[in-house]
N, C-alpha and C positions, 0 to 999 in steps of 0.2 A: 619762583622766578618765571617771568613771562617771556614769550617768544613771539612777539607780533610779526605778521607777514610783512615783508619789505618789498619784494618783487618776485616776478616770475620772468624767465628769460625764454624767448623764442629765437632760434636762428632763421634769418629770413634770406631769401634770394634777391629781393628787390626792396630795398629800404624805403624808398619813396612811395612805392605801391602799398606797402604795409602801413606806413604812417598815415597815408590817405585813407586807408580802409578803417583803421581805428579812430581817426578823426571824424570821418563822415558817419560811420555806423554807430559809434558810441560816444562821440564828443570828447574823446581823449585829446590832449595837447602835448607836444614835446615839452617836457619840463627841463631837460637838459640833454646835450648831445656832445659827444667827444669822438674825434677821429684819432686813431692810432696808426698813422701811415707806416711806421717801421714795423708794427706788429701786424699790419695788413688787415685791419678791421675797424669798424665804426660801431659805437654803442649809442643808441637813441632810447631815452627813458621817457615814457609817456604816462600821463595820469589824467584823472578827472578831478574836479574840484570837490566832489563828494567822497573820493577814495583816499584813504591814507596808505595807498598801495601803488606801486609802479609796475608797468609792463616794460621790460627791457627788451628791446629788439637789437640782436647782434647781426651785423652784416660782415661777412668774411670776404675779402676782395677776391680771392682765388677760388671760391666754391663754384664749381661748374655744373654739378648735378643737384637736383633738389634733395633736400634732407629727408631721410627716412624717419617718419614720425614713430612708427613702431606700434605694437599692440599694447603697450604698457602705459602710454600716454592716453589720457582721456580728454579733459577740457579745462578751460578757464570759464568762470561764471560771473555774470553781471545780474543786478536786480533792476526791475522796472515796475513802476506802479500800474501803467496801463498796458498790459501785455499785448492785447489785440491791436492797439494803435501802433506799437513798436513793430509788431509782426507785419502789419500793413506797410509801414514805412520802409522796412528792410526789404520786403518783397518788391515794392515799387522802385527801389534803388537798383534793382536787378541783382541782388546778392544771392548767393546759394543759401537758401532758407529751408528748413524742414517744416512740415505742417506743425500746428500747435499740438501739444501732447500733455498727457497727465499720467500719474502713476496708478491713479484709481479712477473709477467711474466718476463723472461729474465735470467740473470746469477744467479746462486746460490750465496747466501750471507753468509750462516752459516750451521753448523751441531752441533750435541751434541755427547758428550762422557760421559759415566756413570762410576763413580769411584766405588771402592770395597764396599762402603756402600750405593750406590744408588743415590748419589748426581750427578746432571747433571752439565756438564761444557759446555757452548756454546763456539764454536770456530767460531769467526766472521772475514769476510775478513776486513782487516784493513782499506781499502780505503772506507769501508761501515760505519765506526763508526761515 
């Protein structure tokens, strides 16, 4: 029996800002979006042409305080073939980006970008996956 990944969900404070971040930073597009006014929330599903996986952004109308991410959450990861060019692009966009990193001595293999709600996205050199 197989259990392929379908989506990951983030609760966000500003749906427009989050959609713009994932669109500009990673080329994700809204694949479907549904507003539930009686439930007082909106769901926005974003994907990339290369991914069989969706990012679900949940916006709850009445949330006043930022969500607590907690110390159990780690990150979402995406792959890229030219890590250095991607790092430069994200840095030039003014995004919150960590330095290039590696787990061992040698070439860097990844870095992190932080989204508007504080969620981290790991960008991994594709040949390192």
